[in-house]
N, C-alpha and C positions, 0 to 999 in steps of 0.2 A: 578699284572699289567694288565690293560685293553687297548685294541687298538680299536679306533673308525675307522670303515671302511665305508667311504662315497661312495655311488655308487648305482647301480640298483639292484632291485629284479625283476626277470622276469620269465616268462614261456617260455621255449625253445621248439619250434616245430622243431624237428630234422629229416631231410630227407636224404636218401642215394641215390645218382645217381650212377648207376653201370658203367657208362662210364667215359670219361675224358672231362672236360670243354673245354680243348684246341682243342678237335676234333669237337666240336659243334659251337664254336665261330670263325668266320672268321675274321682275323685281318683287312683285307681290306674292310670289310663291316660293320664296327662298327657304321658308320653314319646312318645305317638303321637296327640296331640290333633288331631282333625279333626272340627269341629262346624259346623253351619249353623243359623241362627236365622231363622225366618219372622217378618218385621216388616211387618204389614199397614198400619201407620201410619208415614208419613215426611213430614217437612217441612224446609224450609231457613230458617234464622234468622240474624240478625246476632248475632255473638258475639265470642269472644276475651276474655281477661282484662282487657286495658286498656279495651276497648270496654264490657264489662259493668260494670266498676268506675266508669268515667267516667259511664255512664248513671245508676247509682245515686247517685253524688255530685251530679250535676246535678239529679236528681229532688228531692234534699233541699235544693237551693239553693246548693250549693257551686260552685267554679270549677275544673273539671278541665282539665288540659292533657295529653291522651294523647300519648305519644311512641311511634310505631309505624310499621310499613311495610306498605302495601297493595300488591297486585299489579296487573297490567294490567286485571284485572276488578273493580277496587275503586271505580269511579266512583259506584255506587249507595250504597256505605257512606259515602263522603265527603259526598255530598249529604244523606244521612240525619243525620249528625252536625251539619252546618251548620244544618239545619232544627230540630234540638233545642237549638240554642244552645251546642253543644260546639265549642270551638276546634279547628281542624285545622292550626294553625300548625306543630306538630311531627310532622305525619303526612306521610310520604313515599309516593310511588308508584314501584314498580320495574316497568319495562316488560318485563322479561325473565323474569318469574315470575308464578305465580298467587298470589292472596291465600291465606293459611293456611286450611286446611280441617280442621274437627274432625267426625268421624263418631261420634256418641254413641248408644249403644243402652242402653235402660233396661228392666229386667224388672219384674215385678209387685211385687217387694219394694223397688223404687227403687234396686237395685244398678245400677251402670253399667259398661259396657265402652266405651272410647274409643280410636279410631285417629286419629292427628293427622299431617297433612302440613304442615310448616312453611312451605314456599313462600317468599314474600317476607320472612317474618319472619327468615330467616337473614341478611338484610342490615341488620337493625336497629341493629347496632353503628356504622353510618355516621353516625347522628345522635349529636350530642354535647350534654351538659348543661353549661350555663354559669350562673354566678351572675347573678341578676337581682333587682331590688328587689321585684317582685311575687310571686316564687316563694318560698314559705315551707316547703313540704313536698314530699316525693316518695314514690314507691313503686316497688319492683322486684318485678314479678310475672313469671310465666313468659314467656320470650322466647327469642331466640337465645342460645346459651351465651356467646358473646363479648360480646354486648350486655349481658347481666346482669352479667358480670364488670366490664366497662368502666364501665357506668353507675353501679354502686355506688361505684367509685373516684371518679368524677366528682362524684357527690352529695357525697361526703366532702370533696373538694378545694374544692367551691363552698360548703361549710359549710351545706348544706341537709339537715336531719334527714329520714330516710326510713324507711319500713316495708319490711322484707324479707319478701316473701310468695312463697317458692319454688314452692309448689303442685306441679303435675305436672312442673315442671322440676327438682325436687330430685334425682332420680336421676342427673342429668348431672354432679353434683359429688361429689368425695370429701370425706372428713372435714376435711382441712386447709382446703379451699376454703370449705366451709360455715362453719367456725369463723371464717374471715376475714370472710365476709359478716356474721356476728353481731357481730364486732368493729367493723365499719364502721357498722352500722345503729343506729337509735335505738329501733326496735320490731321485733318479729318476730311474724308471724301464720301459723299452720299449722292444718290439721285434725288430728284425733286420730291418723290413720294416718301423716300426714307428721311429726307430732311424734315418733312412735316411731322413724321412719327418721332424722330429724335427730339425735335423741339417740344412736341406735346408731352413726351415722357419725362424729359429733364426739366421742363418749365423754363428753358432758355431759348431765346430767339437766335436766329442765325448770326446776328450782329454780336450777341453776347458770347456765343460759342467761339466766334472768330477772335474775340479778345483774349480767350483763354489758351489759344494755340497760335502757332505761327501763321496758320491760314486754314480756311474752310473752303472746299471746292464742291459745288453742287452741279451735277450734270443734268441737262435739260433735254436730252434726246436730240430731236431735229432742231431744237432752238438754241443749241450750243451749250454753254456752261456759265456758271457764276463763280467768281472768285471773291471771297470775303477775307479781308485782312484789317485788323484793328477796328472792326465795326463798320467798315465801308465796303460796299459791293461794287464790283465791276463785271459787266456782262461781256463774255468772250464770244463773238459771233460764230455761228456754225459754218461748216463746209458743206455746201449743197451737193447732193448727189442726184443723178438722173434716174438711177434704178436701185431700188431697195430690194435686196435678195433675202437677207436673214439677219435680224438684229441680235441673235444669240451671241454673246461674248463681246458686244460692242463696249459695254462698260468696263470690262476687263482690259480690252485693248487700250482704252483711254487711260486706265490706271497704270498699265505698263509704261506708257509714254510719260505719265506724271512722274513715275519713279526714275525714268531715264533723265528727265530734266533736273530732278532733285540731285541725282548723282553728278550732273554737270555743274551744279551750283546756279542754275537758272532762276529767274524770278518765277513766282507762282503763275503769273499771267502768261509767260512764255510756255511754261509747262502745260497749262490748260489749252493753249492754242495748238500745241503739238498733239495733245490728247484728242481734240476735236478732229484734227486731220487724220490721225490714225483710226479713230472710231468710224469716221466717214468712209475710209478705205475698206475697213473690215466689213461694213454692212453690205458691201457689194459681193461678198463671198459667203458661201454656206459654211456653217460650223464655226467654232471659236478659234481654231488653230490651222486654218488652211490658206490664209492670205500670206503674201510676201510683200515686203516693203523695199523699195529701191529709191534712188535719188529723185525720181519724178514725183513720187508720192510725198516725199519729205521736204521738197524744196519750199521755202517760205517766201 
């Protein structure tokens, strides 16, 4: 069974601010905001939602098919995926754009500020989803606006159940569009902040959204996750970690585990429990694609 993961492949420029954003940003001066953060630590990592989710799913033994667009500078990313055994069948290269770039700054409380240049990702709608016997699942993660809209319709037309994971792309859509995504999807997954925005824009509560799909999963960071099915909520407890190194990509690691469980036919609760475990393991490693999973990490 293969899973098509629609979303971005990006290079992450990860910076560490040793203070707290809250100490530098004055709430009563936001109308004239002009701040600068000293970031003594900086590194470049392979990232993007489709890349991170595919990495997680492959680590678990799944079969990801990322559908994404790289720029003229994407040769290293293509080679890396092939070396990891991740199919690049649906990965295009656009010669007239750079690969998407995410500039992520994390403070000492693990709050993050991200600036994102979409680059070649804006051409992602050129790729199309077609029915195929080996493709049983899909995911819509943050991508170009047109790509997200079109790929959701194409999954539905191909009768491929998919997870709607709007992530940081959620603000691009109004309430009507988001409600239509929910109508097309089989599952929805968001973090707690995105859940509030999704509910506000659609006018639907989490309980109501969960009645329109097979399940809604809300990640809560260090507090674990919530699984909503048929209007009922179950809290899945977190996996505690002693040392937090880098939260970048934790949500994507969780989503790779979610897809793995769905590939196996697991209950949504079991999928979320694995997601909590994989996310907790990832947070002890820098970058979105540098952790490895073995039996010790996955033992339930």
